[in-house]
C-alpha positions in Angstrom: -0.2 -0.4 -0.1 1.5 3.7 -1.3 1.1 6.4 1.7 1.2 9.7 0.5 1.9 12.6 2.5 0.3 16.1 1.7 3.7 18.6 1.4 1.1 22.4 0.2 -2.3 23.3 0.7 -3.5 26.4 -1.1 -6.1 28.6 -0.2 -7.7 32.0 0.3 -8.7 32.3 -3.1 -11.4 35.0 -3.0 -9.5 37.3 -0.1 -10.9 35.8 2.6 -7.8 36.5 5.0 -6.1 39.0 2.7 -7.3 42.3 1.2 -5.0 43.0 -1.8 -4.3 45.9 -3.7 -3.9 44.0 -7.0 -6.6 43.1 -9.4 -8.0 39.2 -9.1 -7.1 38.0 -12.4 -3.3 39.3 -11.6 -3.1 37.3 -8.2 -4.8 34.0 -10.1 -2.0 34.6 -13.0 1.4 35.2 -9.8 -0.7 32.6 -8.1 -1.2 29.7 -10.8 2.7 30.8 -11.7 4.1 30.3 -8.0 2.1 26.9 -7.5 3.3 25.3 -10.9 7.1 26.6 -9.6 6.9 24.5 -6.5 5.1 21.3 -7.6 7.5 21.4 -10.8 10.7 21.4 -8.5 8.8 18.1 -6.8 8.8 16.6 -10.0 5.0 17.5 -11.6 5.1 16.4 -15.3 2.7 18.5 -17.1 3.7 21.8 -19.0 2.8 24.7 -17.8 0.0 25.5 -20.0 -1.7 22.3 -19.3 -1.4 23.1 -15.3 -2.9 26.1 -15.8 -5.6 24.9 -18.2 -6.2 22.6 -15.6 -6.2 24.7 -12.6 -8.5 27.1 -14.0 -11.2 24.8 -14.8 -11.0 23.4 -11.3 -11.1 27.0 -9.9 -14.0 28.0 -12.1 -16.0 25.0 -10.8 -15.5 25.8 -6.6 -16.6 29.5 -8.0 -19.6 27.8 -9.4 -19.9 25.4 -6.3 -19.8 28.6 -4.2 -22.0 30.9 -6.0 -25.1 28.3 -5.3 -24.2 28.8 -1.3 
């Protein structure tokens, strides 16, 4: 049986804890790039473009869920 260890958790999408002067799209771009670099150093195999596409889809899905409630 393989075990896994959580090495990072990303949260606060939406400014719950931090109020910033940058625009939300700028923050999203910087966050996507930073998490990609972090994961790439830990052997992520995806290209940035593919990672960014998946990241955006996941974010949009959670935003959609949040809008319902």
